[in-house]
VMD Tcl script that draws the C-alpha trace (Angstrom):
set ca {
  {0.00 0.00 0.00}
  {1.42 3.37 -1.03}
  {1.25 6.15 1.53}
  {0.22 9.62 0.35}
  {3.26 11.90 0.50}
  {1.16 14.69 2.03}
  {-0.36 12.55 4.81}
  {2.30 13.82 7.20}
  {0.61 17.22 7.05}
  {-2.92 15.99 7.85}
  {-2.85 16.76 11.58}
  {-1.53 20.30 10.98}
  {-4.02 20.94 8.21}
  {-6.92 19.69 10.35}
  {-5.83 22.01 13.17}
  {-5.55 24.93 10.75}
  {-9.03 24.29 9.35}
  {-10.44 24.16 12.86}
  {-8.72 27.47 13.80}
  {-10.01 29.16 10.63}
  {-13.49 27.97 11.55}
  {-13.15 29.52 15.03}
  {-12.11 32.88 13.59}
  {-14.83 32.72 10.94}
  {-17.42 32.14 13.66}
  {-16.05 35.10 15.65}
  {-16.11 37.39 12.64}
  {-19.66 36.39 11.80}
  {-20.74 37.79 15.17}
  {-19.25 41.20 14.37}
  {-21.49 44.05 13.26}
  {-18.67 45.31 11.01}
  {-18.66 41.97 9.22}
  {-22.41 42.08 8.79}
  {-22.37 45.63 7.48}
  {-19.53 44.85 5.08}
  {-21.53 41.98 3.68}
  {-24.70 44.03 3.65}
  {-22.91 46.57 1.42}
  {-22.52 43.77 -1.11}
  {-26.29 43.45 -1.07}
  {-26.62 47.16 -1.82}
  {-24.38 46.93 -4.88}
  {-26.78 46.25 -7.78}
  {-24.16 44.23 -9.63}
  {-23.64 41.87 -6.73}
  {-27.02 41.80 -4.99}
  {-27.09 38.94 -2.53}
  {-26.40 36.21 -5.07}
  {-23.12 35.42 -3.31}
  {-24.90 34.70 -0.03}
  {-27.63 32.64 -1.61}
  {-25.04 30.60 -3.47}
  {-22.55 29.97 -0.66}
  {-24.66 30.11 2.53}
  {-27.60 28.05 3.59}
  {-31.08 29.53 3.62}
  {-31.12 29.78 7.43}
  {-27.83 31.70 7.63}
  {-28.89 33.94 4.74}
  {-32.12 34.85 6.54}
  {-30.23 35.44 9.79}
  {-27.76 37.80 8.15}
  {-30.54 39.79 6.42}
  {-32.40 40.07 9.74}
  {-29.23 41.17 11.59}
  {-28.37 43.74 8.87}
  {-31.90 45.18 9.01}
  {-31.59 45.53 12.80}
  {-28.22 47.31 12.49}
  {-29.59 49.71 9.86}
  {-32.67 50.36 12.00}
  {-30.51 51.09 15.06}
  {-28.33 53.42 12.98}
  {-31.35 55.29 11.70}
  {-32.48 55.81 15.30}
  {-29.03 57.13 16.24}
  {-28.96 59.73 13.47}
  {-32.52 60.94 13.80}
}
mol new
graphics top color blue
foreach p $ca { graphics top sphere $p radius 0.5 }
foreach p [lrange $ca 0 end-1] q [lrange $ca 1 end] { graphics top cylinder $p $q radius 0.2 }
display resetview
């Protein structure tokens, strides 16, 4: 049986993927992250096709709801 020459890196790659997931989860909780992504929705050439393509329906709905809340809070602050 031939061993894959890259198998020696599997533990390190698994740890890296897990760490990236942790940071992704932390960034998803950030209002700055939500607003940045909401700006993509405002760009007519991008719309929210990226989110619909790469995120599940539940996460897409959650982001839209969160973005609407942030915009609503901002409108209250400036009025």
